[in-house]
N, C-alpha and C positions, 0 to 999 in steps of 0.2 A: 899375478899379485898374490902374495901370501895371505893366509887367513889372519895373521896378525895385522897386516896393513889394512885389510878389509875391516877388521874390528876397529882399528883406529879411525878410519874414515867414517864408519857408522857412529862411533862415539862422538866425533866432531859434529856430525849432522844432528844427533840427538841433543847435544849441548846447545846447539844454536836454535833450538825450538821445534824440532821435528817430532811432535808427539806421536804421530802415526808411525814414524820410523823406529820408535822404541820397540814396537812389536818385531821389527826386522832384525833387531840386534841379536836375538838368540837363534836366528835361522842359520842353517849350515850354508856353506859357500855354494853348493849345487842348487839349493833352493833359491838363494838370492839371484843366481845367474838365470835360473828358469823364470823367476818373477820379472826380472828386468827384460829378458827376451820376450816374454809373453806380453808385457806392456808395450814394448816396441812393435811387435807384430800386430797387436790390436790397433795401435795408433796408425800404422801403415795401412791396415785394412780399412779403417774408418775413413782415412783421407782418400784412399782409392775409391771407396764407395761414393763419397761426396763428389769427387771429380767425375765419376761415371754418371751420376745423377744429373749433374750440370750438362755433361756431354749429350746425354739422352734428350734433355730438354732442347738443346740447341739443334740437335739433329731432327727433332720434331718440327722445329721452325723451318729448317731446310726442306723437309718433306712438304710442309704447307706451301712454301714458295714454289716448289716444283709443281704442285697441284694447281696453283694459281697460273703458272706459265702454260700448263696444259689447257686450262679452261680458257685463257685468253686466246690461245691458238685455235681452239675449237670454235670460239665465238666470233672470231675475226671474219669479216666479209671477204670472200675470196676475190671478188671482182676489184674492189677499190682499196682493200687493206685497212678499212676502218673498223673500229670496235664500238658497238652500240651498247653502253652500259645499262640503259633503261630496259632494253629487251632481254638482258642476260642477268638474272638474279644471282646465279652461282658466282659469277665474276665479281659482282658488287659485294656479295657477302665475304668472299675471300679477300678482297681489297680492304674491307672494313677490319677483318681479323689481322691483317698485316700492317696496319697503320703504325702500330707501336714499333715495328721494325724499320720504319722510315720509308715505307712504300706508299707513295701518294700518286693518285691517278691524275693529278693536275687540277686545274681550275674548272675544267669541263666536266659537268655532271652527266651529260647525256651521251655524247658521241665523241670518241677520240679519233683524231685524224691519223693517217698512216704514220706521220712523224711523231705524234704524241704517243701512239702505241709503241713505236720502236724505242722511244726514250723510256717509257714505262718498263718494257721488257729489259732494256739495258740496266736500269736501276735495280730491277729484281735480280738480274744475274750478278751484278756487283755485290749486292747484299748476300746472295748465296755464296759467292767467292769469299767474302769476308768471314761469314760464318764457318765455312769449310776450313779456312786458315786457322781460326780459333779452335776448331775441332781437332785439327792436326797437332797444334801446339799442346792441347790438353791430352791428346792421346800419347804424346811424347812424355808428358808428366806421369800419366798412368803407367806407362812402360817403365819409367825410372823408378816409380814406387814399387812396382812388381819386382824389379831387379833388386831393389833394396830389401824387399821382403825375403827373396830367395837368399840373398847374402846373409841376412839375419839368421835364417834357418841354418845355413852352412856354418856360420860363426858359432852358434849354440852347439851344434854337433861337434865342431872342432874343440870347443872348450869342455863339453860334458863327457865326451867319449874318453879322453885321457883320465879325467877324474874317476869315471866309472871303472876303467881298466886298472887304475891304481888301487881302488878299493878291492877289486877282485884279487889282485896280486897280494895285497896285504892280508886278505882273508885266507888265501892259500898258504902264505908264509906262516900265519898263526896256526893253521891246521897241520903244518909240517909237510906239505906236499911240494 
């Protein structure tokens, strides 16, 4: 896009009420490109950071559920496969922490039969699988954003390098080299 076209676009934006863009009117093309690219890169970085924060929180939930599975397995009676919740405070506390994830020990407050324990473990595993699927999808989004960021860097380089080279060549021509 020529400088004249850029000037026309900026003029149209300014006329439609872009007070902040009045400052941009006098900037050279390279500065505008850098400004636009910087804003794009900052947006991509912010979005990536937001997704990674959500991902970390969800992964912490998976870790908590794995800890619960370990505690249930450790507290299970080896002889009959029953789980006594009254005798094991750690499992009870972990179950309370995971209620908001949909993990429920059932109606039994004291002891879980082998079948109830197996259903509880299966529910925990299904929840972990669901969280892991969400994590995988979000990791794909983070990867896409990272690729977009790399492409933005490459695009800026592809635009700015020829502009810089042109300035150098013009300076050499003026100097008579």
